[in-house]
N, C-alpha and C positions, 0 to 999 in steps of 0.2 A: 187928284189926291185920294178920293174914295169913289167906289162905284156909284155912291149916292149923287155925285155930280152929273150922272146921266139923267137924273129926275129933275128936269129944269121946268121953270114956270110954275112952280107950286110953292106956296107958303101958307102956313096956318093963319086963320083969322086971329087977330090979336087977342080977343076975349078968350078964345079956346086955348091959345098958347098960355095965357096968364093962368087959366084954370089948371092946365096940366102941370105947370111950374109949381103951383101951390100944392099939388098932390104928389110931386116927385118924391119926397121922403118916404111916403107910405108905399109907393110903387117900388122904390129901391128896397125896402125892407121886405116886401112880399116876394120879390125877385130872389133875394138872399135866402129866404125860407124855402123857396121852391128848389133852389140849387142844393141846399142841405138835404132835402127830402128825396130828390130824384137822381142826384148824381153821387154815388157812393163815395167817390174819392174826395168829395168836399164835405162829407158829414162831419169830420173832425177838424177840417182846415180852418173854419171860422173861429174855433177855440184857440188856435195856435198863433204863432207870430204873424202868419200870412193873413189871418182874419181881418185885420184893420185894412190891410192893403187891398184885399179883394173887395171889401165893402166900399172903400174909397173909389176903386175902379168901376164898380157898378154905379155909384152916384155920378161920377164924372161922365161915364158914357151916356147915361140918361140925360144929364144936363147938356152935354154936347149935342145930343140929338134934338132936344128941344130948341137949342139955338139954331141948329140947321133948319129945322122945320119952320121956325118963325121968321127967319131971315132969308131963307131960300138957299138952295144948294150952291149957288154961284158966289155968295158973299159971306157965308158963315166961316169963321176961323176954325178949322177942324184939327189943327196941329196938336193942341193939348190932349184931345181925346185919343188921337192916334198914338202920341207919345205914351199916354197912360196905358193903353193896350199893349204896346211894345214892352214896356217895363213890366207889366203883369205877366207877359209870356215868359220873360227871363226869370222872374221870381217863381213861376210855376215849374220851370225846368229845374231850378235849384232845389225846389221842394220835392222833386221826384215824381211829379204828376205828368202824365202823358199828354201828347197832343190830342188824342182821342177824348180824354177827359175834359180838356179845355174846350174842345169844340162842342161837346155835349153840354157844357155849362153855357156856351153862348146860345145854343138852340133853346134850352129851357128858358133862359133869360129873355130871349126875343119873344118867345110865346107868351110868357107872363106879362112882360111890359106891353106888348101889343094889345093883349086882351084888355088890360086895364085902361090903357090910353084910348083905345078904340071906344070903349064904353063911354068914357067922359066926352069924347069928340062927338059921338052920335047924339049923346044926351044934350049937348050944346047946339045941336042943329046942323052939324057939318054934312053937306050934301053927299050923296052916294058916290059921285064922281071923285069928289075930294077925298073920301074915305079910301077909295081904291088907290089914289096917288099917295095917300099918307101911308098905306100899307106897303107899297112899293119902296118908299123912302126908308121906312123902318127896316126892311130886310136888306136893302142895299147898303144902308149904314152898318148893320150888324156884320155883313159880309166884309166890309172894309176893316172894321175893328178886329174880327177874327183873323183876318190875313195879317195884320200888324202883330198880333199876338203870337201867331204861328211863327213869323219871322224872328220875334224876340226869343221864342223857345228854342228855335234852330240855332241862333247865334250864341245863345248861352251854352248849349250842348257843345258846339264847336269850340268855344272858347275855354270852357272847363276841360274838355278833352285835351287841348294843347297844353294847358297848364299842368294837367295831371301827368302828361308825358314828359314834361320838362322836370317835374319833381322826381319822377321814376328814374330819369337819366342821371339826375344828381345823386339819388340814393345809390345807383349802381356804382358810381364813382367812389362814393364814401365807403361802400362795402369793399371795394377792391383796395382802397387806401388804408383799410384798418381803422376806421373811425370808432370812437368809444360807443358802447352799447346804448347809453341814453340818447346820444346824438342820432344814431341809427333808428331808434324807436320813434323819436320825434319826426325824423325825415320819412319814415314809413307811413306814419299817421297822415302827414301832409299829402303824401302821394296816394293815399287811399289803397295802400298795399298791405295785405296781411301775409306775414311770413309763412311759407309753407313748412311742413314738418321736416322735409328733406330738401336739400338745395345742391344742385350740381353746377359746378363752375367749368366753363369751357374756355380755353385760351387759344387765341388765334394770332398768327403772325401779323405784324403791321403791314399795311399795303406798301408795296414797292413802287417807287416812282421812277 
């Protein structure tokens, strides 16, 4: 399901996992603040309609990771985190943000989350060998989430492109059939088409069978 499944035989000590879980809200907020400061495309996003969605995605991703880290890569249910990442990717495409911005956000988020969780794990006495596996699990998990988001982003662009083409085809038929101006204006808005100053119409014969 995720590349994280390749990190087998590792699970966090229960006490460490409980402590990390208690600190999750703070880690999520610090991650959000870093995204706003370091990824320009997200500076205003958190104040808009997508702000709550992105915050929820950050919290869901961290919670999913702690579940993975505490239960082990083979048994943790990763579907909700994957689905959340996919939905986030689609939303980011609708908001006009690029894949590059999305991946930059994942890199920043992974760095901040790892720094804070690693500090807690070390303070709780996690052995150096386990810290190394913990790091591998973090970045494999982020790779999986980012791949799901990229897939969602691509699917949204493909879907919106098909829908826009359909609207434009309907607009073309409406123009040729002499529909009323208010109707044409509404259809042009749905098709994301700005009428040019000049319009040339070409007539072609029907295909002969």
